[in-house]
N, C-alpha and C positions, 0 to 999 in steps of 0.2 A: 504494500500500500504506500503510495507516494514515494517509491524508491527504497522502502525499507524491506530488506531481505531477511527472512527468519530461518533459522535452522532448528530442526527437531529430529528426534529419533525415538523409536519404541522397540522393545525386544519382542521377538516372535520365536517360539520354539515348537518343534515337532515331537518333543519328548515330554509326556505328561509329568514326569518326575520333577520338572522345573516349573510347573504351574503355580506353586505357592510363591516362588520368586517373582514371576511375571505379574501375578495378582497383587502382591504387595506393592510393587512399583506403580502399577496402574492405579490402584486405589489411592496411594499416597499422592500421586500426581493430580488426580481428579479432585481430591479433597483440598489439596494445597491451592489449586487454581480457584476453587470455589471460595476459599477463605481470603484470598488475596484481593487487594484493591487499595484505593487511595486512603491514606491514613493508617494502614495496617503496618504494624511493626514486623519487620522481616524475621526477627527471632521467633515470633509467634508461629509463623509459617514453618520455620525450621523445626520447632518443637513438635508441631503436628506431624510433620513428615517422620521425624524420629519415632514418635509414639506409634504411628501406624506400622511402619516397617518393622520395628522391634517386636510387634505383637505376632509376627509370623515365624514359622519354622519350616525347615525342609528336611525330608528324609532321603538320605543317599546311602545306598548299600546297607540298609538296615540300621543306620545311625542317624539320630535327629540332630540338626544344627539350628541354632538361632540365626535368624536373618537380621543383619545390622546394616544401617545406612553407611555409605561411604562418607567420611568426614572431611575430605580435602577437595571437594568440588566447589566450583565457583559459578556464578551467573554473570551476565554482562548486559549492558545496554546495547541498543542497535542505533544505527544512524542511516541517513540516506546512502544507499549502496554500500553499506558496511554491515557485515554480519556481526562482527565483534567491534563495538565502539569503545570509547574510553573508560566508562565506569565499570568496575568489576565489583561484584558482591560476593563476599566470602563469609 
């Protein structure tokens, strides 16, 4: 829109054993977007993502593992014809 180029990605798997991981990330993304908006403190969104993802577990080879969010990811602003503009959110 008006020269703003946006990047996005979602995970797809053809192995049912990874469904809890895919569901955790989909649900966290959907609920974080719904919570976001003008005046929202970014830490509140991060806390929600952490709470949702941490509530899932995955079973691999008969052993259950907690699913935890990655802690060192960042977000960014966009600009006209810039996918990654100057402001970085971490």
